[in-house]
C-alpha positions as CSV (number, residue, x, y, z in Angstrom):
1,M,-16.2,-17.2,-35.5
2,S,-14.2,-19.9,-37.2
3,K,-15.0,-23.7,-37.1
4,R,-13.3,-26.8,-38.3
5,A,-13.9,-30.5,-37.5
6,I,-10.9,-32.7,-36.7
7,P,-11.4,-36.3,-38.0
8,G,-11.5,-39.4,-35.8
9,K,-13.9,-39.1,-32.9
10,R,-15.4,-35.9,-34.3
11,I,-14.4,-32.7,-32.4
12,E,-15.4,-29.3,-33.7
13,I,-13.1,-26.4,-32.9
14,S,-14.6,-22.9,-32.6
15,L,-12.4,-19.8,-32.2
16,D,-13.9,-16.4,-31.3
17,Q,-12.0,-13.6,-32.9
18,N,-13.6,-11.1,-30.4
19,A,-12.9,-12.9,-27.2
20,S,-10.5,-11.5,-24.6
21,I,-8.6,-14.8,-24.6
22,S,-6.0,-15.0,-27.4
23,L,-6.7,-17.3,-30.4
24,Y,-3.7,-19.6,-29.7
25,K,-4.9,-20.1,-26.1
26,Q,-8.4,-20.9,-27.3
27,L,-7.0,-23.5,-29.7
28,Y,-4.8,-24.9,-27.0
29,E,-7.7,-25.3,-24.6
30,R,-10.0,-26.9,-27.3
31,L,-7.3,-29.5,-28.2
32,R,-6.3,-30.2,-24.7
33,S,-9.9,-30.7,-23.6
34,G,-10.4,-33.1,-26.5
35,I,-7.4,-35.1,-25.5
36,L,-8.3,-35.3,-21.8
37,T,-11.9,-36.3,-22.5
38,G,-10.9,-39.0,-25.0
39,Q,-12.4,-37.3,-28.0
40,L,-8.9,-37.2,-29.5
41,E,-7.5,-40.7,-28.8
42,A,-3.9,-41.5,-28.0
43,G,-1.9,-42.1,-31.2
44,M,-4.4,-40.1,-33.4
45,R,-2.6,-38.0,-36.0
46,L,-3.5,-34.3,-35.9
47,P,-3.5,-31.9,-38.9
48,S,-0.3,-30.1,-39.7
49,M,0.0,-26.6,-38.5
50,R,-0.3,-25.3,-42.1
51,V,-3.5,-27.3,-42.8
52,L,-5.1,-26.4,-39.5
53,S,-4.2,-22.7,-39.9
54,S,-5.8,-22.7,-43.3
55,E,-9.0,-24.5,-42.1
56,L,-9.5,-22.2,-39.2
57,G,-8.6,-19.0,-41.0
58,V,-5.9,-18.0,-38.5
59,S,-2.1,-17.4,-38.8
60,R,0.3,-20.2,-38.7
61,S,1.9,-18.7,-35.6
62,T,-1.4,-19.2,-33.8
63,T,-1.4,-22.9,-34.4
64,A,2.3,-23.1,-33.8
65,L,2.0,-21.6,-30.4
66,A,-0.9,-23.9,-29.4
67,Y,1.0,-27.0,-30.6
68,E,4.1,-25.9,-28.8
69,M,2.3,-25.6,-25.5
70,L,0.7,-29.0,-25.9
71,L,4.1,-30.5,-26.9
72,L,5.8,-29.0,-23.9
73,E,3.1,-30.3,-21.5
74,G,3.3,-33.8,-23.1
75,Y,-0.2,-33.9,-24.6
76,I,1.1,-34.4,-28.1
77,E,4.2,-35.9,-29.8
78,S,5.9,-34.8,-32.9
79,R,8.4,-37.0,-35.0
80,V,10.0,-36.2,-38.3
81,G,8.2,-38.0,-41.0
82,D,5.4,-39.1,-38.8
83,G,3.7,-35.7,-38.1
84,T,2.0,-34.7,-34.9
85,R,0.0,-37.3,-32.8
86,V,-1.9,-37.4,-29.5
87,A,0.4,-38.7,-26.8
88,H,-0.3,-41.5,-24.3
89,L,-1.0,-39.6,-21.1
90,Q,0.6,-40.3,-17.8
91,S,-1.7,-40.9,-14.8
92,E,-0.9,-37.5,-13.4
93,Q,-2.1,-35.8,-16.5
94,S,-5.3,-37.8,-16.5
95,F,-6.0,-36.8,-12.9
96,I,-5.5,-33.1,-13.9
97,G,-7.9,-33.7,-16.8
98,D,-10.5,-35.2,-14.4
99,Q,-10.2,-32.1,-12.2
100,H,-10.8,-29.7,-15.2
101,T,-13.8,-31.6,-16.5
102,T,-15.8,-31.3,-13.2
103,D,-19.0,-29.3,-13.3
104,S,-17.9,-25.7,-13.6
105,S,-21.0,-24.6,-11.7
106,E,-19.5,-26.2,-8.5
107,T,-17.3,-23.1,-7.7
108,P,-15.0,-23.9,-4.7
109,Q,-15.3,-21.6,-1.8
110,A,-12.3,-19.7,-0.8
111,V,-11.5,-20.6,2.8
112,L,-9.4,-17.9,4.4
113,A,-7.6,-17.9,7.6
114,R,-9.2,-15.8,10.4
115,R,-6.6,-13.1,9.7
116,G,-7.7,-12.8,6.1
117,Q,-11.3,-12.6,7.1
118,L,-10.6,-9.9,9.6
119,L,-8.8,-7.8,6.9
120,I,-11.7,-8.1,4.5
121,K,-14.2,-7.2,7.1
122,G,-12.3,-4.1,8.2
123,S,-13.1,-0.9,6.3
124,S,-10.3,0.4,4.1
125,S,-9.6,4.1,3.6
126,E,-7.0,3.1,1.0
127,E,-9.8,1.4,-1.1
128,F,-11.9,4.5,-0.5
129,F,-9.1,6.8,-1.8
130,T,-8.4,4.6,-4.8
131,D,-12.0,4.4,-5.8
132,R,-12.5,8.2,-5.7
133,A,-9.2,8.8,-7.4
134,N,-10.2,6.5,-10.3
135,R,-13.4,8.6,-10.6
136,G,-11.3,11.7,-11.1
137,T,-12.1,13.5,-7.8
138,S,-9.3,15.0,-5.8
139,V,-10.5,18.0,-3.8
140,F,-10.1,17.4,-0.1
141,R,-8.4,14.1,-0.7
142,S,-6.4,13.1,2.4
143,G,-2.9,11.7,2.3
144,Q,-2.2,12.9,-1.3
145,P,0.7,15.3,-1.8
146,D,0.9,17.7,-4.7
147,V,2.7,15.5,-7.2
148,A,2.6,18.2,-9.9
149,A,5.1,20.3,-7.9
150,F,7.8,17.6,-7.8
151,P,11.0,18.3,-9.8
152,Y,10.7,15.4,-12.2
153,E,13.4,16.7,-14.5
154,V,16.0,16.5,-11.7
155,W,14.8,13.1,-10.7
156,A,14.8,11.8,-14.3
157,R,18.4,13.1,-14.8
158,L,19.6,11.2,-11.6
159,V,17.8,8.0,-12.6
160,A,19.2,8.2,-16.1
161,K,22.7,8.9,-14.8
162,H,22.7,5.8,-12.6
163,A,21.0,3.6,-15.3
164,R,24.0,4.5,-17.6
165,H,26.9,4.4,-15.3
166,S,26.1,2.7,-12.0
167,L,24.0,-0.5,-12.6
168,Q,26.9,-2.8,-13.4
169,A,28.7,-1.9,-10.2
170,V,25.6,-2.9,-8.1
171,S,24.2,-5.7,-10.2
172,C,25.3,-8.4,-7.7
173,Y,23.4,-9.3,-4.5
174,Q,23.2,-6.2,-2.3
175,D,23.0,-5.6,1.4
176,A,19.5,-6.6,2.7
177,Q,19.5,-3.3,4.7
178,G,19.5,-1.3,1.5
179,Y,21.9,1.0,-0.4
180,A,24.6,2.2,2.1
181,P,25.0,5.8,0.8
182,L,21.3,6.3,1.0
183,R,21.2,5.1,4.6
184,E,24.1,7.5,5.4
185,V,22.3,10.6,4.1
186,I,19.0,9.5,5.8
187,A,20.8,9.2,9.1
188,A,22.3,12.6,8.7
189,H,19.0,14.2,7.7
190,I,16.8,12.8,10.5
191,G,19.5,13.4,13.0
192,I,19.3,17.2,12.2
193,T,15.6,17.6,11.5
194,R,14.0,15.1,13.8
195,G,16.5,14.6,16.6
196,V,16.7,10.9,15.8
197,H,19.9,9.3,17.3
198,C,21.2,6.6,15.0
199,S,24.0,5.4,12.7
200,P,23.5,4.2,9.1
201,E,24.0,0.6,10.4
202,Q,20.7,0.9,12.4
203,I,18.7,1.8,9.2
204,I,16.8,-0.8,7.1
205,L,15.2,0.5,3.8
206,T,11.7,-0.8,3.2
207,A,8.8,-0.6,0.7
208,G,7.3,2.5,2.2
209,A,6.0,2.8,5.8
210,Q,3.6,-0.1,5.2
211,G,6.5,-2.4,4.4
212,A,8.3,-1.2,7.6
213,L,5.2,-1.9,9.7
214,D,4.8,-5.4,8.2
215,L,8.5,-6.3,8.8
216,V,8.4,-5.2,12.4
217,A,5.1,-6.9,13.2
218,R,6.5,-10.2,11.8
219,V,9.6,-10.1,14.0
220,L,8.2,-8.7,17.3
221,L,4.8,-10.5,17.5
222,D,3.7,-14.0,18.0
223,P,0.1,-15.0,17.3
224,G,-2.1,-13.9,20.2
225,D,0.2,-11.1,21.4
226,L,-1.5,-7.9,22.5
227,A,-0.8,-4.6,20.9
228,W,-2.0,-1.1,21.5
229,V,-3.3,0.8,18.5
230,E,-4.6,4.4,18.4
231,D,-8.3,4.7,18.2
232,P,-9.1,6.2,15.8
233,G,-6.0,5.3,14.0
234,Y,-4.2,4.3,10.8
235,E,-5.8,1.2,9.2
236,G,-2.5,0.1,7.6
237,A,-1.0,-0.3,11.1
238,R,-4.0,-2.4,12.3
239,G,-3.7,-4.5,9.1
240,A,0.0,-5.2,9.7
241,L,-0.7,-6.3,13.3
242,L,-3.6,-8.5,12.2
243,V,-1.5,-10.2,9.6
244,A,1.0,-11.0,12.3
245,G,-1.8,-12.6,14.4
246,A,-1.8,-9.9,17.1
247,K,-4.9,-9.1,19.2
248,L,-5.6,-5.4,19.0
249,V,-6.2,-3.2,22.0
250,P,-7.9,0.1,20.8
251,V,-6.6,3.0,23.0
252,P,-8.5,6.3,22.9
253,V,-6.9,9.4,21.4
254,D,-7.7,12.9,22.7
255,R,-6.3,16.3,22.1
256,E,-2.9,15.3,23.7
257,G,-2.6,12.1,21.6
258,I,-2.9,8.5,22.8
259,D,-4.3,8.2,26.3
260,V,-1.5,6.3,28.0
261,E,-3.4,5.9,31.3
262,S,-6.4,4.4,29.5
263,G,-4.0,2.0,27.7
264,R,-2.5,0.9,31.1
265,Q,-6.0,0.2,32.4
266,L,-7.2,-1.6,29.3
267,C,-4.0,-3.7,28.8
268,P,-1.0,-2.9,30.9
269,K,1.1,-5.8,29.5
270,A,0.8,-5.2,25.8
271,R,3.7,-6.3,23.7
272,L,3.9,-3.1,21.7
273,A,2.2,0.2,20.7
274,I,2.0,1.8,17.3
275,V,1.7,5.6,17.5
276,T,1.8,8.7,15.2
277,P,3.0,11.3,17.7
278,S,4.0,14.1,15.4
279,H,0.7,14.4,13.5
280,Q,-1.8,11.8,14.7
281,F,-3.8,10.1,12.0
282,P,-6.6,10.9,11.6
283,T,-7.3,13.5,14.3
284,G,-4.2,15.6,13.4
285,V,-3.2,16.3,17.0
286,T,0.4,16.5,18.1
287,M,1.2,14.3,21.1
288,S,2.1,16.4,24.1
289,L,5.5,16.1,25.8
290,S,3.9,14.7,29.0
291,R,2.2,12.0,27.0
292,R,5.4,11.2,25.2
293,L,7.2,10.8,28.5
294,A,4.4,8.7,29.9
295,L,4.4,6.4,26.9
296,L,8.2,5.9,27.1
297,E,7.9,5.2,30.9
298,W,5.3,2.5,30.2
299,A,7.5,0.9,27.6
300,R,10.5,0.9,29.9
301,E,8.6,-0.6,32.8
302,T,6.9,-3.4,30.8
303,Q,9.7,-4.0,28.3
304,A,7.2,-3.2,25.5
305,W,8.1,-1.8,22.1
306,I,6.9,1.5,20.7
307,I,6.6,1.8,16.9
308,E,6.8,5.5,16.0
309,D,5.2,6.2,12.6
310,D,6.6,9.6,11.6
311,Y,4.7,9.7,8.3
312,D,4.5,13.4,7.5
313,S,6.3,15.4,10.2
314,E,8.5,17.1,7.5
315,Y,5.6,19.5,7.0
316,R,5.4,21.5,10.2
317,F,3.9,25.0,9.9
318,S,4.5,26.7,13.3
319,G,6.9,26.6,16.2
320,R,9.8,24.3,16.8
321,P,8.7,20.7,16.4
322,L,9.0,18.4,19.4
323,E,11.8,15.9,18.7
324,A,10.9,12.4,17.7
325,L,10.1,9.9,20.5
326,Q,13.1,8.0,19.4
327,G,15.3,11.0,20.4
328,L,13.8,11.0,23.9
329,D,14.2,7.3,24.4
330,N,17.0,6.3,26.7
331,A,15.9,2.7,27.1
332,R,16.1,1.8,23.4
333,R,12.4,0.8,23.2
334,V,11.4,2.9,20.2
335,I,11.5,1.8,16.6
336,Y,11.3,4.8,14.2
337,I,9.6,4.6,10.8
338,G,10.0,7.3,8.1
339,T,8.7,7.4,4.5
340,F,9.3,9.4,1.3
341,S,5.9,8.7,-0.1
342,K,4.3,11.8,1.3
343,V,7.2,14.2,0.8
344,L,8.1,13.1,-2.7
345,F,5.4,11.1,-4.5
346,P,3.3,8.1,-3.4
347,S,4.3,5.6,-6.0
348,L,8.0,5.9,-4.8
349,R,7.7,3.0,-2.4
350,L,10.7,3.9,-0.2
351,G,10.6,4.1,3.5
352,Y,13.0,3.1,6.3
353,L,13.2,1.7,9.8
354,V,15.6,2.9,12.6
355,I,16.2,-0.1,14.8
356,P,17.7,-0.6,18.2
357,T,20.9,-2.6,17.6
358,E,19.7,-5.7,19.5
359,L,16.8,-6.2,17.0
360,L,18.9,-5.8,13.9
361,K,19.9,-9.4,13.4
362,G,16.3,-10.7,13.6
363,L,14.9,-8.0,11.3
364,I,17.6,-8.5,8.7
365,A,17.2,-12.3,8.7
366,T,13.5,-11.9,8.1
367,R,14.0,-9.3,5.4
368,R,16.2,-11.8,3.5
369,I,13.3,-14.3,3.5
370,I,10.4,-12.0,2.5
371,D,11.8,-9.7,-0.2
372,R,15.6,-9.4,0.2
373,Y,15.8,-5.8,-0.9
374,L,14.3,-3.0,-3.0
375,P,14.9,-2.0,-6.6
376,L,18.2,-0.2,-6.8
377,L,17.8,2.6,-9.3
378,E,15.4,4.5,-7.0
379,Q,17.8,4.1,-4.1
380,L,20.7,5.4,-6.1
381,A,18.8,8.4,-7.4
382,L,17.3,9.3,-3.9
383,A,20.8,9.2,-2.3
384,D,22.0,11.8,-4.8
385,F,18.7,13.8,-4.6
386,I,19.2,14.2,-0.8
387,A,23.0,14.7,-0.9
388,E,22.8,17.4,-3.7
389,G,20.3,19.5,-1.7
390,H,17.3,18.9,-4.0
391,F,15.3,17.2,-1.2
392,A,15.8,20.1,1.3
393,R,14.8,22.6,-1.4
394,H,11.7,20.6,-2.3
395,L,10.7,20.4,1.3
396,R,11.0,24.1,1.8
397,K,8.9,24.8,-1.3
398,M,6.2,22.4,-0.4
399,R,6.0,23.5,3.3
400,G,5.2,27.0,2.1
401,L,2.6,25.8,-0.4
402,Y,0.9,23.6,2.1
403,R,0.8,26.3,4.8
404,E,-0.9,28.6,2.3
405,R,-3.4,25.9,1.4
406,R,-4.1,25.0,5.0
407,N,-4.8,28.6,5.8
408,A,-7.0,29.1,2.7
409,L,-9.1,26.0,3.7
410,I,-9.5,27.2,7.3
411,E,-10.6,30.6,6.2
412,A,-13.1,29.3,3.7
413,L,-14.6,26.8,6.1
414,T,-14.9,29.5,8.8
415,Q,-16.6,31.9,6.4
416,E,-19.1,29.3,5.0
417,F,-19.9,27.3,8.1
418,G,-19.1,29.6,11.0
419,E,-19.5,27.8,14.4
420,M,-21.2,24.8,12.8
421,L,-17.9,23.1,12.3
422,D,-15.3,22.8,15.1
423,I,-12.0,23.1,13.1
424,I,-8.9,21.6,14.6
425,V,-6.0,23.7,13.2
426,P,-3.1,21.2,12.6
427,E,0.5,22.2,13.4
428,A,1.8,19.8,10.8
429,G,0.8,17.5,8.0
430,M,-1.5,17.6,4.9
431,H,-5.0,17.3,6.4
432,L,-7.2,18.8,9.0
433,V,-10.3,17.6,11.0
434,A,-13.6,19.5,11.3
435,W,-16.0,18.1,13.9
436,L,-19.7,18.1,13.0
437,P,-22.5,19.1,15.2
438,E,-23.7,16.3,17.5
439,G,-26.2,14.1,15.8
440,M,-25.2,15.0,12.2
441,S,-24.1,12.0,10.1
442,A,-20.6,12.2,8.7
443,Q,-21.3,9.2,6.5
444,R,-24.2,11.0,4.9
445,A,-22.2,14.2,4.6
446,V,-19.5,12.2,2.8
447,Q,-22.0,10.7,0.4
448,Q,-23.5,14.1,-0.4
449,A,-20.0,15.5,-1.0
450,S,-19.0,12.6,-3.2
451,A,-22.0,13.2,-5.4
452,H,-20.6,16.7,-6.0
453,G,-17.0,15.5,-6.8
454,L,-15.5,16.1,-3.3
455,H,-13.3,13.6,-1.6
456,L,-14.0,13.6,2.2
457,L,-13.5,10.8,4.7
458,P,-15.6,10.4,7.9
459,L,-13.5,10.5,11.1
460,S,-15.3,7.4,12.4
461,Q,-14.2,5.2,9.5
462,P,-10.7,4.5,10.9
463,S,-12.2,4.1,14.4
464,Q,-13.1,0.8,16.2
465,R,-15.7,2.4,18.5
466,P,-18.8,4.4,17.8
467,F,-18.6,8.2,17.9
468,Q,-21.2,10.3,19.7
469,R,-20.0,13.2,17.6
470,D,-18.4,12.5,14.2
471,G,-16.1,14.7,12.0
472,L,-14.7,15.0,8.5
473,L,-11.1,14.8,7.2
474,F,-10.2,17.5,4.8
475,G,-7.0,17.0,2.8
476,F,-5.5,20.3,1.5
477,A,-2.2,19.4,-0.1
478,S,-3.2,18.3,-3.6
479,A,-5.5,21.2,-4.4
480,S,-4.8,24.9,-5.0
481,P,-6.2,27.6,-2.7
482,E,-8.7,28.5,-5.4
483,E,-9.8,24.9,-5.7
484,L,-10.2,24.5,-2.0
485,R,-12.3,27.7,-1.7
486,A,-14.5,26.5,-4.6
487,G,-14.7,23.1,-2.9
488,V,-15.9,24.6,0.4
489,K,-18.7,26.5,-1.4
490,T,-19.7,23.2,-3.2
491,L,-19.7,21.4,0.1
492,A,-21.9,24.1,1.7
493,L,-24.5,23.5,-1.1
494,A,-24.2,19.7,-0.7
495,L,-24.7,19.8,3.1
496,G,-27.5,22.2,2.7
497,K,-29.5,19.4,1.2
498,M,-29.2,17.2,4.3
């Protein structure tokens, strides 16, 4: 701790070498406070930077930075031959000073809009995932791909190539819809693999699926509009709707997907519905063809919109996949969302929307206001990654790995728990659901598992209604078959204590 008294109305400056705040900021705050409270009067001459540095035992750059900040903000004046003096403050600065000298114990309350309060009150599986990840647990973690298997060398080469040769050509303002060659290869890919009918001009690149949901909700919803959400369902979708001011209508999900008839009875005139038909989150069911057709018919009749979140359909393990809702839609009521976070790596925040042409103008105009467009290097690299065949090879490799891991998990759960767990074998995706016996607490099971380093999620967490019978979400993508088998044995010991 260093101290030094500045003459005049005595002010003692103390600097703490061990504080988290830098020394120059400490000095700036001490001097600024002395000026605002009148301890350092207008016109008073301050010590030179050299003298003050010596007295305080700090470097000259420390005092120079503090003086420079005060000078820029008008608290001090410096003239050649006259040194540095306290400035005559303007009324606006005095007001700011009065605000800073109020009792620090009177902490103002943060008054949030109702939407913000609703988001805080809602449970967050994202927060749950991040918390467990920071504690080093990963076995059974849902929504997490195997990032170790990604071909980083190929990706690094493509990024480096474009950093060296392409940046100048794309350094000016770009298309708000995103990099055109990337939109072209995406349109070709989803046309073949998912049966999506679109041109590159109908695609808008977004910051992952969440960015897509947010953009669509902003454009299609007015505050108070009603929207169907799957129950249980993806909390990120609910969050995007709440931020847009929508009123949520939870529609039950059964083994065929969202119950369209229940939705009609609960709220026949909803503005839109958000669904995950290929691999429902979190139950893992695939929406039946009859339900798909019923949902499309409801949207056509009521002129509602359907947002199809196709977040991990690339990983299908058996049979020919049903084509996307968008491919079945003749009335142009479906907005399709895809993402690369699950198939490549989560921190690559790249997703996309496929939009009916009549909505493009409004979405693009909104996009220009909120974030304009995404960083370009990743778009350039991804366009080549897909065009050169690396994407298709990676998908084939990971589909085989995940199928093996899914089967290993099912076998281990069956051996350890027998008929105690009702296991739903998923046709696609990176997680499965196991229903617990009636009366058994999934929340308590999760707590016991967490204490043993396992990362489970109760099925009731992303639900808005109580469950008579709860279940557990088992992610299998990010752990090897050996780790999954060992995890099941550990889980059996943990649940045995309940």
